[in-house]
All heavy atoms as TSV, in Angstrom:
chain	resi	resn	atom	element	x	y	z
A	1	GLU	N	N	0.815	-1.212	0.000
A	1	GLU	CA	C	0.000	0.000	0.000
A	1	GLU	C	C	0.849	1.262	0.000
A	1	GLU	O	O	0.323	2.350	-0.168
A	1	GLU	CB	C	-0.928	0.002	1.213
A	1	GLU	CG	C	-1.842	-1.200	1.340
A	1	GLU	CD	C	-2.773	-1.380	0.157
A	1	GLU	OE1	O	-3.181	-0.383	-0.452
A	1	GLU	OE2	O	-3.057	-2.532	-0.167
A	2	LYS	N	N	2.148	1.115	0.206
A	2	LYS	CA	C	3.029	2.277	0.290
A	2	LYS	C	C	2.959	3.146	-0.966
A	2	LYS	O	O	2.973	4.375	-0.881
A	2	LYS	CB	C	4.459	1.811	0.534
A	2	LYS	CG	C	5.428	2.923	0.799
A	2	LYS	CD	C	6.797	2.368	1.136
A	2	LYS	CE	C	7.760	3.472	1.452
A	2	LYS	NZ	N	9.069	2.951	1.833
A	3	LYS	N	N	2.865	2.527	-2.123
A	3	LYS	CA	C	2.828	3.283	-3.378
A	3	LYS	C	C	1.557	4.116	-3.499
A	3	LYS	O	O	1.536	5.136	-4.175
A	3	LYS	CB	C	2.940	2.334	-4.565
A	3	LYS	CG	C	4.275	1.656	-4.664
A	3	LYS	CD	C	4.311	0.702	-5.826
A	3	LYS	CE	C	5.638	-0.039	-5.867
A	3	LYS	NZ	N	5.707	-1.011	-6.954
A	4	GLN	N	N	0.485	3.670	-2.871
A	4	GLN	CA	C	-0.807	4.347	-2.965
A	4	GLN	C	C	-1.129	5.160	-1.717
A	4	GLN	O	O	-2.241	5.649	-1.563
A	4	GLN	CB	C	-1.912	3.323	-3.189
A	4	GLN	CG	C	-1.740	2.519	-4.444
A	4	GLN	CD	C	-2.747	1.396	-4.527
A	4	GLN	OE1	O	-3.296	0.963	-3.520
A	4	GLN	NE2	N	-3.010	0.924	-5.727
A	5	LEU	N	N	-0.154	5.328	-0.825
A	5	LEU	CA	C	-0.409	5.965	0.463
A	5	LEU	C	C	-1.029	7.352	0.340
A	5	LEU	O	O	-2.024	7.655	0.988
A	5	LEU	CB	C	0.881	6.036	1.284
A	5	LEU	CG	C	0.741	6.647	2.675
A	5	LEU	CD1	C	-0.244	5.854	3.513
A	5	LEU	CD2	C	2.083	6.719	3.357
A	6	THR	N	N	-0.473	8.184	-0.496
A	6	THR	CA	C	-0.999	9.545	-0.651
A	6	THR	C	C	-2.456	9.524	-1.082
A	6	THR	O	O	-3.285	10.248	-0.528
A	6	THR	CB	C	-0.154	10.335	-1.670
A	6	THR	OG1	O	1.201	10.338	-1.231
A	6	THR	CG2	C	-0.640	11.758	-1.797
A	7	GLU	N	N	-2.777	8.691	-2.043
A	7	GLU	CA	C	-4.149	8.592	-2.539
A	7	GLU	C	C	-5.093	8.056	-1.461
A	7	GLU	O	O	-6.199	8.568	-1.285
A	7	GLU	CB	C	-4.185	7.675	-3.759
A	7	GLU	CG	C	-5.558	7.551	-4.387
A	7	GLU	CD	C	-5.551	6.599	-5.578
A	7	GLU	OE1	O	-4.476	6.334	-6.146
A	7	GLU	OE2	O	-6.645	6.135	-5.929
A	8	ILE	N	N	-4.652	7.054	-0.735
A	8	ILE	CA	C	-5.490	6.464	0.325
A	8	ILE	C	C	-5.770	7.487	1.415
A	8	ILE	O	O	-6.919	7.672	1.836
A	8	ILE	CB	C	-4.818	5.216	0.918
A	8	ILE	CG1	C	-4.788	4.086	-0.112
A	8	ILE	CG2	C	-5.529	4.765	2.185
A	8	ILE	CD1	C	-3.906	2.911	0.282
A	9	LEU	N	N	-4.735	8.165	1.870
A	9	LEU	CA	C	-4.915	9.158	2.937
A	9	LEU	C	C	-5.775	10.323	2.477
A	9	LEU	O	O	-6.569	10.858	3.252
A	9	LEU	CB	C	-3.556	9.640	3.447
A	9	LEU	CG	C	-2.728	8.598	4.192
A	9	LEU	CD1	C	-1.370	9.171	4.568
A	9	LEU	CD2	C	-3.464	8.064	5.410
A	10	GLN	N	N	-5.641	10.725	1.233
A	10	GLN	CA	C	-6.469	11.807	0.699
A	10	GLN	C	C	-7.942	11.388	0.670
A	10	GLN	O	O	-8.820	12.166	1.010
A	10	GLN	CB	C	-5.990	12.207	-0.701
A	10	GLN	CG	C	-6.693	13.406	-1.275
A	10	GLN	CD	C	-6.443	14.673	-0.465
A	10	GLN	OE1	O	-5.369	14.874	0.098
A	10	GLN	NE2	N	-7.430	15.527	-0.393
A	11	THR	N	N	-8.199	10.153	0.280
A	11	THR	CA	C	-9.567	9.643	0.221
A	11	THR	C	C	-10.198	9.589	1.614
A	11	THR	O	O	-11.375	9.900	1.787
A	11	THR	CB	C	-9.588	8.235	-0.410
A	11	THR	OG1	O	-9.042	8.326	-1.726
A	11	THR	CG2	C	-10.997	7.676	-0.482
A	12	LEU	N	N	-9.402	9.217	2.613
A	12	LEU	CA	C	-9.909	9.060	3.978
A	12	LEU	C	C	-9.781	10.324	4.817
A	12	LEU	O	O	-10.130	10.318	6.000
A	12	LEU	CB	C	-9.157	7.916	4.679
A	12	LEU	CG	C	-9.325	6.540	4.069
A	12	LEU	CD1	C	-8.414	5.548	4.761
A	12	LEU	CD2	C	-10.778	6.094	4.158
A	13	LYS	N	N	-9.309	11.400	4.230
A	13	LYS	CA	C	-8.966	12.625	4.948
A	13	LYS	C	C	-10.055	13.100	5.912
A	13	LYS	O	O	-9.785	13.419	7.056
A	13	LYS	CB	C	-8.637	13.727	3.950
A	13	LYS	CG	C	-7.971	14.920	4.541
A	13	LYS	CD	C	-7.537	15.874	3.438
A	13	LYS	CE	C	-6.691	16.982	4.001
A	13	LYS	NZ	N	-6.148	17.829	2.951
A	14	SER	N	N	-11.283	13.158	5.491
A	14	SER	CA	C	-12.351	13.668	6.359
A	14	SER	C	C	-13.275	12.572	6.871
A	14	SER	O	O	-14.282	12.857	7.501
A	14	SER	CB	C	-13.159	14.733	5.619
A	14	SER	OG	O	-13.741	14.177	4.458
A	15	ALA	N	N	-12.919	11.318	6.602
A	15	ALA	CA	C	-13.730	10.199	7.090
A	15	ALA	C	C	-13.300	9.840	8.516
A	15	ALA	O	O	-12.155	10.047	8.902
A	15	ALA	CB	C	-13.554	8.984	6.183
A	16	SER	N	N	-14.205	9.329	9.291
A	16	SER	CA	C	-13.895	8.910	10.666
A	16	SER	C	C	-13.313	7.497	10.659
A	16	SER	O	O	-13.896	6.554	11.182
A	16	SER	CB	C	-15.159	8.966	11.525
A	16	SER	OG	O	-15.617	10.288	11.630
A	17	VAL	N	N	-12.128	7.385	10.050
A	17	VAL	CA	C	-11.440	6.101	9.943
A	17	VAL	C	C	-10.052	6.265	10.541
A	17	VAL	O	O	-9.288	7.137	10.122
A	17	VAL	CB	C	-11.310	5.663	8.463
A	17	VAL	CG1	C	-10.487	4.397	8.340
A	17	VAL	CG2	C	-12.692	5.473	7.849
A	18	LEU	N	N	-9.733	5.454	11.536
A	18	LEU	CA	C	-8.417	5.500	12.157
A	18	LEU	C	C	-7.410	4.836	11.227
A	18	LEU	O	O	-7.570	3.679	10.850
A	18	LEU	CB	C	-8.438	4.768	13.502
A	18	LEU	CG	C	-7.110	4.712	14.258
A	18	LEU	CD1	C	-6.683	6.120	14.663
A	18	LEU	CD2	C	-7.251	3.826	15.477
A	19	THR	N	N	-6.382	5.580	10.839
A	19	THR	CA	C	-5.363	5.031	9.951
A	19	THR	C	C	-4.114	4.712	10.769
A	19	THR	O	O	-3.617	5.550	11.519
A	19	THR	CB	C	-5.026	6.007	8.813
A	19	THR	OG1	O	-4.629	7.270	9.356
A	19	THR	CG2	C	-6.225	6.210	7.898
A	20	VAL	N	N	-3.627	3.477	10.628
A	20	VAL	CA	C	-2.480	2.983	11.399
A	20	VAL	C	C	-1.572	2.202	10.459
A	20	VAL	O	O	-2.060	1.415	9.646
A	20	VAL	CB	C	-2.947	2.052	12.540
A	20	VAL	CG1	C	-1.772	1.547	13.355
A	20	VAL	CG2	C	-3.960	2.743	13.441
A	21	SER	N	N	-0.246	2.417	10.579
A	21	SER	CA	C	0.677	1.688	9.713
A	21	SER	C	C	2.075	1.678	10.312
A	21	SER	O	O	2.397	2.476	11.191
A	21	SER	CB	C	0.729	2.333	8.333
A	21	SER	OG	O	1.635	1.636	7.502
A	22	ASP	N	N	2.894	0.773	9.781
A	22	ASP	CA	C	4.307	0.759	10.136
A	22	ASP	C	C	5.166	1.266	8.981
A	22	ASP	O	O	6.382	1.153	9.008
A	22	ASP	CB	C	4.750	-0.636	10.559
A	22	ASP	CG	C	4.626	-1.666	9.451
A	22	ASP	OD1	O	4.000	-1.366	8.412
A	22	ASP	OD2	O	5.142	-2.782	9.629
A	23	ILE	N	N	4.547	1.851	7.977
A	23	ILE	CA	C	5.284	2.467	6.868
A	23	ILE	C	C	6.100	3.632	7.436
A	23	ILE	O	O	5.569	4.447	8.195
A	23	ILE	CB	C	4.314	2.978	5.774
A	23	ILE	CG1	C	3.568	1.821	5.115
A	23	ILE	CG2	C	5.056	3.804	4.735
A	23	ILE	CD1	C	2.471	2.262	4.160
A	24	PRO	N	N	7.402	3.715	7.096
A	24	PRO	CA	C	8.220	4.831	7.599
A	24	PRO	C	C	7.578	6.189	7.306
A	24	PRO	O	O	7.065	6.425	6.226
A	24	PRO	CB	C	9.536	4.672	6.827
A	24	PRO	CG	C	9.602	3.204	6.518
A	24	PRO	CD	C	8.161	2.804	6.245
A	25	ASN	N	N	7.593	7.060	8.311
A	25	ASN	CA	C	7.056	8.432	8.227
A	25	ASN	C	C	5.554	8.482	7.983
A	25	ASN	O	O	5.039	9.493	7.505
A	25	ASN	CB	C	7.800	9.238	7.153
A	25	ASN	CG	C	9.264	9.390	7.469
A	25	ASN	OD1	O	9.624	9.730	8.598
A	25	ASN	ND2	N	10.110	9.116	6.510
A	26	PHE	N	N	4.847	7.440	8.318
A	26	PHE	CA	C	3.404	7.374	8.072
A	26	PHE	C	C	2.665	8.545	8.721
A	26	PHE	O	O	1.882	9.239	8.061
A	26	PHE	CB	C	2.844	6.043	8.583
A	26	PHE	CG	C	1.373	5.876	8.368
A	26	PHE	CD1	C	0.861	5.631	7.103
A	26	PHE	CD2	C	0.482	5.957	9.429
A	26	PHE	CE1	C	-0.502	5.481	6.894
A	26	PHE	CE2	C	-0.875	5.797	9.233
A	26	PHE	CZ	C	-1.372	5.561	7.967
A	27	ALA	N	N	2.897	8.784	10.006
A	27	ALA	CA	C	2.191	9.870	10.695
A	27	ALA	C	C	2.617	11.229	10.149
A	27	ALA	O	O	1.796	12.126	9.990
A	27	ALA	CB	C	2.431	9.793	12.198
A	28	ARG	N	N	3.867	11.372	9.820
A	28	ARG	CA	C	4.360	12.642	9.263
A	28	ARG	C	C	3.774	12.924	7.884
A	28	ARG	O	O	3.632	14.063	7.478
A	28	ARG	CB	C	5.881	12.622	9.173
A	28	ARG	CG	C	6.548	12.536	10.519
A	28	ARG	CD	C	8.036	12.265	10.364
A	28	ARG	NE	N	8.592	11.805	11.619
A	28	ARG	CZ	C	9.150	12.593	12.526
A	28	ARG	NH1	N	9.215	13.881	12.317
A	28	ARG	NH2	N	9.619	12.092	13.639
A	29	ASP	N	N	3.411	11.848	7.173
A	29	ASP	CA	C	2.859	11.996	5.829
A	29	ASP	C	C	1.337	12.090	5.810
A	29	ASP	O	O	0.732	12.090	4.751
A	29	ASP	CB	C	3.311	10.831	4.941
A	29	ASP	CG	C	4.799	10.866	4.651
A	29	ASP	OD1	O	5.408	11.952	4.777
A	29	ASP	OD2	O	5.358	9.810	4.298
A	30	GLY	N	N	0.706	12.161	6.997
A	30	GLY	CA	C	-0.740	12.359	7.050
A	30	GLY	C	C	-1.533	11.231	7.657
A	30	GLY	O	O	-2.740	11.343	7.821
A	31	GLY	N	N	-0.885	10.119	8.007
A	31	GLY	CA	C	-1.574	9.040	8.714
A	31	GLY	C	C	-1.788	9.435	10.167
A	31	GLY	O	O	-1.183	10.393	10.655
A	32	MET	N	N	-2.634	8.716	10.871
A	32	MET	CA	C	-2.930	9.090	12.256
A	32	MET	C	C	-1.962	8.481	13.263
A	32	MET	O	O	-1.444	9.180	14.128
A	32	MET	CB	C	-4.362	8.695	12.598
A	32	MET	CG	C	-5.373	9.486	11.814
A	32	MET	SD	S	-7.036	9.002	12.245
A	32	MET	CE	C	-7.939	9.748	10.913
A	33	ILE	N	N	-1.705	7.185	13.170
A	33	ILE	CA	C	-0.786	6.520	14.092
A	33	ILE	C	C	0.228	5.723	13.291
A	33	ILE	O	O	-0.136	4.875	12.481
A	33	ILE	CB	C	-1.537	5.584	15.065
A	33	ILE	CG1	C	-2.518	6.395	15.921
A	33	ILE	CG2	C	-0.543	4.821	15.941
A	33	ILE	CD1	C	-3.355	5.569	16.867
A	34	GLY	N	N	1.484	6.018	13.525
A	34	GLY	CA	C	2.557	5.321	12.826
A	34	GLY	C	C	3.468	4.618	13.816
A	34	GLY	O	O	3.938	5.235	14.775
A	35	PHE	N	N	3.695	3.332	13.615
A	35	PHE	CA	C	4.604	2.587	14.481
A	35	PHE	C	C	6.038	2.841	14.043
A	35	PHE	O	O	6.336	2.872	12.852
A	35	PHE	CB	C	4.296	1.090	14.429
A	35	PHE	CG	C	2.994	0.746	15.101
A	35	PHE	CD1	C	1.888	0.423	14.344
A	35	PHE	CD2	C	2.880	0.765	16.474
A	35	PHE	CE1	C	0.691	0.114	14.951
A	35	PHE	CE2	C	1.684	0.465	17.095
A	35	PHE	CZ	C	0.585	0.136	16.328
A	36	VAL	N	N	6.923	3.029	15.016
A	36	VAL	CA	C	8.336	3.288	14.751
A	36	VAL	C	C	9.190	2.421	15.663
A	36	VAL	O	O	8.747	2.007	16.732
A	36	VAL	CB	C	8.689	4.778	14.972
A	36	VAL	CG1	C	7.994	5.670	13.965
A	36	VAL	CG2	C	8.351	5.226	16.381
A	37	THR	N	N	10.416	2.166	15.237
A	37	THR	CA	C	11.366	1.436	16.076
A	37	THR	C	C	12.382	2.428	16.611
A	37	THR	O	O	13.015	3.157	15.847
A	37	THR	CB	C	12.086	0.343	15.262
A	37	THR	OG1	O	11.101	-0.514	14.687
A	37	THR	CG2	C	13.004	-0.466	16.143
A	38	VAL	N	N	12.516	2.457	17.932
A	38	VAL	CA	C	13.453	3.354	18.589
A	38	VAL	C	C	14.279	2.518	19.560
A	38	VAL	O	O	13.724	1.940	20.508
A	38	VAL	CB	C	12.726	4.488	19.348
A	38	VAL	CG1	C	13.716	5.403	20.041
A	38	VAL	CG2	C	11.823	5.272	18.410
A	39	GLU	N	N	15.577	2.446	19.320
A	39	GLU	CA	C	16.485	1.681	20.175
A	39	GLU	C	C	15.981	0.256	20.396
A	39	GLU	O	O	15.880	-0.217	21.520
A	39	GLU	CB	C	16.685	2.404	21.507
A	39	GLU	CG	C	17.341	3.763	21.366
A	39	GLU	CD	C	17.463	4.503	22.677
A	39	GLU	OE1	O	17.244	3.900	23.744
A	39	GLU	OE2	O	17.779	5.700	22.627
A	40	ASP	N	N	15.644	-0.427	19.327
A	40	ASP	CA	C	15.160	-1.809	19.345
A	40	ASP	C	C	13.842	-1.996	20.100
A	40	ASP	O	O	13.508	-3.102	20.518
A	40	ASP	CB	C	16.219	-2.760	19.917
A	40	ASP	CG	C	17.450	-2.822	19.044
A	40	ASP	OD1	O	17.292	-2.736	17.807
A	40	ASP	OD2	O	18.563	-2.961	19.579
A	41	LYS	N	N	13.107	-0.924	20.287
A	41	LYS	CA	C	11.789	-0.996	20.923
A	41	LYS	C	C	10.770	-0.377	19.973
A	41	LYS	O	O	11.075	0.548	19.233
A	41	LYS	CB	C	11.771	-0.247	22.252
A	41	LYS	CG	C	12.661	-0.869	23.290
A	41	LYS	CD	C	12.573	-0.138	24.596
A	41	LYS	CE	C	13.506	-0.784	25.605
A	41	LYS	NZ	N	13.468	-0.100	26.894
A	42	ILE	N	N	9.562	-0.895	20.025
A	42	ILE	CA	C	8.505	-0.353	19.180
A	42	ILE	C	C	7.787	0.762	19.928
A	42	ILE	O	O	7.385	0.604	21.080
A	42	ILE	CB	C	7.508	-1.446	18.766
A	42	ILE	CG1	C	8.235	-2.462	17.900
A	42	ILE	CG2	C	6.312	-0.853	18.034
A	42	ILE	CD1	C	7.391	-3.552	17.347
A	43	GLY	N	N	7.659	1.887	19.253
A	43	GLY	CA	C	6.919	3.025	19.780
A	43	GLY	C	C	5.948	3.485	18.708
A	43	GLY	O	O	5.787	2.824	17.676
A	44	PHE	N	N	5.325	4.606	18.940
A	44	PHE	CA	C	4.395	5.109	17.938
A	44	PHE	C	C	4.338	6.619	17.947
A	44	PHE	O	O	4.608	7.257	18.947
A	44	PHE	CB	C	2.999	4.495	18.093
A	44	PHE	CG	C	2.371	4.700	19.447
A	44	PHE	CD1	C	1.480	5.730	19.661
A	44	PHE	CD2	C	2.666	3.851	20.505
A	44	PHE	CE1	C	0.889	5.918	20.899
A	44	PHE	CE2	C	2.077	4.020	21.741
A	44	PHE	CZ	C	1.195	5.063	21.944
A	45	GLU	N	N	4.017	7.144	16.780
A	45	GLU	CA	C	3.841	8.575	16.586
A	45	GLU	C	C	2.361	8.830	16.309
A	45	GLU	O	O	1.713	8.022	15.653
A	45	GLU	CB	C	4.658	9.057	15.391
A	45	GLU	CG	C	6.137	8.839	15.517
A	45	GLU	CD	C	6.909	9.236	14.281
A	45	GLU	OE1	O	6.359	9.140	13.164
A	45	GLU	OE2	O	8.070	9.632	14.440
A	46	ILE	N	N	1.864	9.926	16.802
A	46	ILE	CA	C	0.465	10.292	16.563
A	46	ILE	C	C	0.417	11.654	15.884
A	46	ILE	O	O	1.055	12.604	16.332
A	46	ILE	CB	C	-0.348	10.334	17.869
A	46	ILE	CG1	C	-0.429	8.936	18.475
A	46	ILE	CG2	C	-1.744	10.904	17.625
A	46	ILE	CD1	C	-1.193	8.865	19.774
A	47	ASN	N	N	-0.349	11.717	14.819
A	47	ASN	CA	C	-0.579	12.962	14.097
A	47	ASN	C	C	-1.931	13.497	14.571
A	47	ASN	O	O	-2.984	13.047	14.125
A	47	ASN	CB	C	-0.578	12.691	12.593
A	47	ASN	CG	C	-0.732	13.953	11.777
A	47	ASN	OD1	O	-1.387	14.888	12.188
A	47	ASN	ND2	N	-0.132	13.946	10.601
A	48	ILE	N	N	-1.895	14.425	15.507
A	48	ILE	CA	C	-3.133	14.962	16.102
A	48	ILE	C	C	-3.977	15.703	15.071
A	48	ILE	O	O	-5.204	15.607	15.078
A	48	ILE	CB	C	-2.806	15.884	17.288
A	48	ILE	CG1	C	-2.127	15.073	18.393
A	48	ILE	CG2	C	-4.067	16.547	17.831
A	48	ILE	CD1	C	-1.638	15.906	19.543
A	49	ALA	N	N	-3.330	16.418	14.175
A	49	ALA	CA	C	-4.071	17.165	13.148
A	49	ALA	C	C	-4.873	16.211	12.267
A	49	ALA	O	O	-6.037	16.475	11.949
A	49	ALA	CB	C	-3.120	17.996	12.301
A	50	ALA	N	N	-4.261	15.101	11.875
A	50	ALA	CA	C	-4.961	14.130	11.024
A	50	ALA	C	C	-6.131	13.492	11.768
A	50	ALA	O	O	-7.215	13.317	11.200
A	50	ALA	CB	C	-3.997	13.044	10.547
A	51	SER	N	N	-5.945	13.162	13.037
A	51	SER	CA	C	-7.044	12.553	13.782
A	51	SER	C	C	-8.174	13.554	14.021
A	51	SER	O	O	-9.348	13.200	13.957
A	51	SER	CB	C	-6.557	11.951	15.106
A	51	SER	OG	O	-6.018	12.945	15.941
A	52	SER	N	N	-7.836	14.800	14.257
A	52	SER	CA	C	-8.865	15.834	14.435
A	52	SER	C	C	-9.651	16.052	13.156
A	52	SER	O	O	-10.864	16.224	13.177
A	52	SER	CB	C	-8.227	17.150	14.868
A	52	SER	OG	O	-7.657	17.023	16.133
A	53	GLN	N	N	-8.953	16.050	12.037
A	53	GLN	CA	C	-9.616	16.245	10.752
A	53	GLN	C	C	-10.577	15.097	10.466
A	53	GLN	O	O	-11.615	15.287	9.848
A	53	GLN	CB	C	-8.583	16.354	9.639
A	53	GLN	CG	C	-9.147	16.855	8.356
A	53	GLN	CD	C	-8.032	17.223	7.379
A	53	GLN	OE1	O	-6.932	16.685	7.441
A	53	GLN	NE2	N	-8.319	18.148	6.496
A	54	GLY	N	N	-10.235	13.898	10.934
A	54	GLY	CA	C	-11.110	12.745	10.766
A	54	GLY	C	C	-12.162	12.642	11.866
A	54	GLY	O	O	-12.862	11.644	11.987
A	55	ARG	N	N	-12.238	13.679	12.686
A	55	ARG	CA	C	-13.207	13.748	13.780
A	55	ARG	C	C	-13.032	12.604	14.782
A	55	ARG	O	O	-14.001	12.071	15.318
A	55	ARG	CB	C	-14.638	13.790	13.241
A	55	ARG	CG	C	-14.914	15.002	12.355
A	55	ARG	CD	C	-16.318	15.038	11.781
A	55	ARG	NE	N	-16.726	13.848	11.075
A	55	ARG	CZ	C	-16.461	13.568	9.800
A	55	ARG	NH1	N	-15.739	14.397	9.103
A	55	ARG	NH2	N	-16.902	12.467	9.226
A	56	LEU	N	N	-11.768	12.247	15.054
A	56	LEU	CA	C	-11.463	11.223	16.040
A	56	LEU	C	C	-10.693	11.864	17.185
A	56	LEU	O	O	-9.841	12.717	16.973
A	56	LEU	CB	C	-10.615	10.106	15.432
A	56	LEU	CG	C	-11.267	9.322	14.304
A	56	LEU	CD1	C	-10.277	8.317	13.735
A	56	LEU	CD2	C	-12.501	8.590	14.799
A	57	GLN	N	N	-11.006	11.456	18.394
A	57	GLN	CA	C	-10.327	11.990	19.559
A	57	GLN	C	C	-9.427	10.892	20.137
A	57	GLN	O	O	-9.891	9.791	20.427
A	57	GLN	CB	C	-11.340	12.444	20.608
A	57	GLN	CG	C	-10.713	13.104	21.805
A	57	GLN	CD	C	-11.748	13.642	22.766
A	57	GLN	OE1	O	-12.933	13.361	22.639
A	57	GLN	NE2	N	-11.307	14.403	23.735
A	58	ILE	N	N	-8.149	11.198	20.300
A	58	ILE	CA	C	-7.186	10.249	20.832
A	58	ILE	C	C	-7.142	10.411	22.349
A	58	ILE	O	O	-7.052	11.520	22.860
A	58	ILE	CB	C	-5.780	10.483	20.233
A	58	ILE	CG1	C	-5.818	10.476	18.704
A	58	ILE	CG2	C	-4.785	9.469	20.766
A	58	ILE	CD1	C	-6.155	9.154	18.077
A	59	SER	N	N	-7.184	9.301	23.058
A	59	SER	CA	C	-7.155	9.296	24.517
A	59	SER	C	C	-5.906	10.000	25.041
A	59	SER	O	O	-4.808	9.831	24.507
A	59	SER	CB	C	-7.168	7.844	25.010
A	59	SER	OG	O	-6.705	7.752	26.339
A	60	SER	N	N	-6.070	10.770	26.113
A	60	SER	CA	C	-4.925	11.463	26.707
A	60	SER	C	C	-3.898	10.458	27.237
A	60	SER	O	O	-2.694	10.736	27.225
A	60	SER	CB	C	-5.390	12.397	27.825
A	60	SER	OG	O	-6.019	11.664	28.863
A	61	LYS	N	N	-4.326	9.301	27.657
A	61	LYS	CA	C	-3.403	8.266	28.135
A	61	LYS	C	C	-2.532	7.768	26.994
A	61	LYS	O	O	-1.334	7.531	27.157
A	61	LYS	CB	C	-4.170	7.100	28.759
A	61	LYS	CG	C	-4.854	7.474	30.049
A	61	LYS	CD	C	-5.622	6.296	30.613
A	61	LYS	CE	C	-6.368	6.720	31.860
A	61	LYS	NZ	N	-7.143	5.618	32.418
A	62	LEU	N	N	-3.123	7.625	25.822
A	62	LEU	CA	C	-2.371	7.201	24.640
A	62	LEU	C	C	-1.421	8.299	24.181
A	62	LEU	O	O	-0.280	8.027	23.809
A	62	LEU	CB	C	-3.346	6.825	23.525
A	62	LEU	CG	C	-2.781	6.079	22.332
A	62	LEU	CD1	C	-2.173	4.754	22.749
A	62	LEU	CD2	C	-3.879	5.832	21.301
A	63	LEU	N	N	-1.875	9.539	24.257
A	63	LEU	CA	C	-1.043	10.668	23.852
A	63	LEU	C	C	0.203	10.796	24.740
A	63	LEU	O	O	1.274	11.195	24.269
A	63	LEU	CB	C	-1.840	11.972	23.892
A	63	LEU	CG	C	-2.918	12.115	22.818
A	63	LEU	CD1	C	-3.762	13.353	23.084
A	63	LEU	CD2	C	-2.314	12.157	21.432
A	64	LYS	N	N	0.099	10.455	26.016
A	64	LYS	CA	C	1.242	10.524	26.921
A	64	LYS	C	C	2.343	9.538	26.526
A	64	LYS	O	O	3.513	9.790	26.782
A	64	LYS	CB	C	0.803	10.234	28.355
A	64	LYS	CG	C	0.021	11.347	28.983
A	64	LYS	CD	C	-0.372	10.990	30.396
A	64	LYS	CE	C	-1.277	12.043	30.995
A	64	LYS	NZ	N	-1.714	11.696	32.357
A	65	LEU	N	N	1.958	8.436	25.914
A	65	LEU	CA	C	2.926	7.400	25.537
A	65	LEU	C	C	3.548	7.633	24.176
A	65	LEU	O	O	4.564	7.036	23.846
A	65	LEU	CB	C	2.238	6.031	25.538
A	65	LEU	CG	C	1.673	5.555	26.869
A	65	LEU	CD1	C	0.890	4.275	26.680
A	65	LEU	CD2	C	2.800	5.358	27.880
A	66	ALA	N	N	2.939	8.467	23.387
A	66	ALA	CA	C	3.340	8.634	21.980
A	66	ALA	C	C	4.284	9.797	21.777
A	66	ALA	O	O	4.360	10.720	22.592
A	66	ALA	CB	C	2.107	8.851	21.123
A	67	LYS	N	N	4.968	9.740	20.657
A	67	LYS	CA	C	5.710	10.895	20.162
A	67	LYS	C	C	4.744	11.634	19.250
A	67	LYS	O	O	4.168	11.043	18.344
A	67	LYS	CB	C	6.930	10.449	19.386
A	67	LYS	CG	C	7.728	11.590	18.824
A	67	LYS	CD	C	8.945	11.107	18.075
A	67	LYS	CE	C	9.658	12.296	17.478
A	67	LYS	NZ	N	10.770	11.863	16.623
A	68	LEU	N	N	4.527	12.903	19.504
A	68	LEU	CA	C	3.572	13.670	18.712
A	68	LEU	C	C	4.237	14.226	17.470
A	68	LEU	O	O	5.385	14.646	17.491
A	68	LEU	CB	C	2.975	14.800	19.538
A	68	LEU	CG	C	2.312	14.364	20.846
A	68	LEU	CD1	C	1.763	15.581	21.578
A	68	LEU	CD2	C	1.208	13.379	20.595
A	69	VAL	N	N	3.485	14.226	16.364
A	69	VAL	CA	C	3.995	14.737	15.096
A	69	VAL	C	C	3.267	16.032	14.782
A	69	VAL	O	O	2.078	16.111	14.920
A	69	VAL	CB	C	3.767	13.709	13.975
A	69	VAL	CG1	C	4.186	14.283	12.640
A	69	VAL	CG2	C	4.531	12.442	14.279
């Protein structure tokens, strides 16, 4: 799906669909939650603007654990 990422995210831009992926820079490129590897551990980035645009609210507990984009 990496080749079609821009098109997929554009299509889902205003839909209430949570987008999650391990594609590099996913959250930075407009996805909502992107999994990343940091020091051999899995973490995640959250794109608050993308989730707000999709009318989704991310839990404050989840936001505390994430790296915000």
